[in-house]
Legacy VTK file of the C-alpha trace (Angstrom):
# vtk DataFile Version 3.0
C-alpha trace
ASCII
DATASET POLYDATA
POINTS 158 float
-6.355 11.796 32.844
-6.808 14.698 35.185
-10.092 16.245 36.254
-9.423 19.111 33.798
-9.168 16.654 30.882
-11.541 13.766 31.509
-11.445 10.754 29.275
-14.252 9.911 26.887
-16.108 6.628 26.622
-16.573 5.010 23.219
-20.195 6.173 23.353
-19.083 9.741 24.049
-16.697 9.667 21.084
-19.356 8.177 18.806
-21.990 10.701 19.862
-19.716 13.733 19.615
-18.126 12.695 16.317
-21.365 11.540 14.697
-20.151 8.057 13.809
-21.345 4.684 15.102
-19.562 2.956 17.976
-18.615 0.196 15.545
-16.726 2.760 13.439
-14.780 3.937 16.485
-13.821 0.325 17.221
-12.893 -0.189 13.554
-10.667 2.919 13.502
-8.942 1.717 16.645
-8.449 -1.780 15.243
-6.860 -0.219 12.128
-4.535 1.896 14.282
-6.046 5.225 13.253
-6.980 6.163 16.810
-5.784 4.989 20.177
-7.525 4.315 23.449
-7.015 2.314 26.598
-8.990 0.131 28.970
-9.926 1.023 32.516
-9.599 -1.415 35.402
-13.255 -2.236 34.736
-12.306 -3.136 31.122
-14.097 -0.138 29.569
-12.647 1.710 26.572
-11.486 5.275 27.157
-10.133 7.914 24.786
-8.465 11.257 25.126
-10.496 14.225 23.919
-8.048 14.792 21.035
-9.388 11.638 19.370
-12.404 13.715 18.281
-10.223 15.803 15.961
-8.570 12.680 14.593
-11.954 11.099 13.844
-13.085 14.311 12.114
-9.959 14.334 9.945
-10.375 10.650 9.091
-13.988 11.249 8.052
-13.054 14.209 5.828
-10.271 12.212 4.178
-12.606 9.248 3.609
-15.229 11.512 2.042
-12.501 12.731 -0.310
-11.971 9.105 -1.327
-8.617 8.516 0.347
-7.998 4.934 1.480
-7.637 4.268 5.203
-4.099 2.914 4.782
-2.993 6.216 3.267
-4.797 8.231 5.933
-3.084 6.181 8.629
0.325 6.545 7.006
0.006 10.324 6.969
-1.561 10.678 10.408
0.975 8.371 12.059
3.445 11.262 11.939
1.303 12.958 14.574
0.279 9.916 16.600
1.607 11.104 19.939
0.319 14.678 19.804
-2.949 16.444 19.113
-3.099 17.475 15.465
-2.485 21.211 15.239
-3.614 23.676 12.589
-0.122 23.641 11.093
-0.125 19.846 10.910
-3.594 19.903 9.325
-2.232 22.329 6.714
0.498 19.804 5.849
-2.010 16.956 5.552
-4.338 19.161 3.543
-1.626 20.147 1.034
-0.504 16.536 0.565
-4.013 15.198 0.171
-5.033 18.082 -2.082
-2.171 17.259 -4.461
-3.280 13.609 -4.587
-6.881 14.608 -5.192
-5.851 17.031 -7.948
-4.009 14.190 -9.693
-7.038 11.919 -9.347
-9.367 14.629 -10.665
-7.127 15.199 -13.674
-7.028 11.466 -14.361
-10.807 11.151 -14.066
-11.387 14.113 -16.378
-9.097 12.555 -18.963
-10.918 9.232 -18.671
-14.309 10.923 -18.900
-13.243 12.767 -22.045
-12.002 9.546 -23.647
-15.221 7.661 -22.899
-16.991 9.415 -25.775
-15.046 7.261 -28.203
-15.062 4.067 -26.141
-17.805 1.628 -25.315
-15.681 0.398 -22.407
-16.643 -3.267 -22.613
-13.562 -4.632 -24.351
-15.497 -6.125 -27.273
-13.129 -4.438 -29.727
-15.960 -3.625 -32.112
-14.487 -0.165 -32.492
-11.495 0.015 -34.786
-10.096 3.027 -32.970
-9.978 2.726 -29.160
-7.617 5.332 -27.724
-7.863 3.768 -24.261
-7.052 0.090 -24.706
-6.687 -0.757 -28.397
-5.213 2.115 -30.354
-5.102 1.319 -34.040
-7.069 -1.908 -33.441
-3.817 -3.804 -32.789
-5.592 -6.510 -30.784
-7.614 -7.650 -33.802
-4.607 -9.768 -34.784
-5.239 -11.934 -31.702
-8.700 -12.940 -32.897
-12.319 -12.019 -32.254
-13.912 -11.234 -28.914
-13.013 -9.365 -25.765
-9.266 -9.893 -25.697
-8.429 -7.558 -22.800
-11.218 -8.447 -20.431
-10.694 -12.171 -20.986
-7.009 -11.875 -20.105
-7.601 -9.722 -17.023
-10.202 -11.735 -15.129
-10.143 -11.025 -11.436
-9.202 -7.390 -11.950
-11.751 -4.616 -11.800
-13.240 -3.475 -15.102
-12.069 0.074 -14.451
-8.512 -1.064 -13.843
-8.495 -2.599 -17.310
-9.780 0.631 -18.789
-7.557 2.942 -16.720
-4.352 0.934 -17.299
LINES 1 159
158 0 1 2 3 4 5 6 7 8 9 10 11 12 13 14 15 16 17 18 19 20 21 22 23 24 25 26 27 28 29 30 31 32 33 34 35 36 37 38 39 40 41 42 43 44 45 46 47 48 49 50 51 52 53 54 55 56 57 58 59 60 61 62 63 64 65 66 67 68 69 70 71 72 73 74 75 76 77 78 79 80 81 82 83 84 85 86 87 88 89 90 91 92 93 94 95 96 97 98 99 100 101 102 103 104 105 106 107 108 109 110 111 112 113 114 115 116 117 118 119 120 121 122 123 124 125 126 127 128 129 130 131 132 133 134 135 136 137 138 139 140 141 142 143 144 145 146 147 148 149 150 151 152 153 154 155 156 157
């Protein structure tokens, strides 16, 4: 780095971005940001990492998984993220969020007629047992018993 563009320590990045040092280390370990070590074995980062951390935080608050954030941001790994590049990321992520919102609204609207536990006490479950077809398999929670190890919401969403 030149005198005009000094490097930042991990503490500087944490302080300026508002996240703990451990988060900076975690992002680096996951390949979301990049730094280097000095001859004295201290971590250093370019100033542009601050924008990357800000974008990561916004995407996380929107509920996007880190793997997806990394996949999208890797396209701009070697350059500072510009306004035009942010617009691309924003459009892509917005479309994903719109799909998720639509899906959640549909699920919310279907919950009125579903107790969500899989007990099959309702004859008409539009989510997991339309027409009470699972009653032929016997009493009890047929779906939840067969999907152990999966999240309860994944069995409802499916």
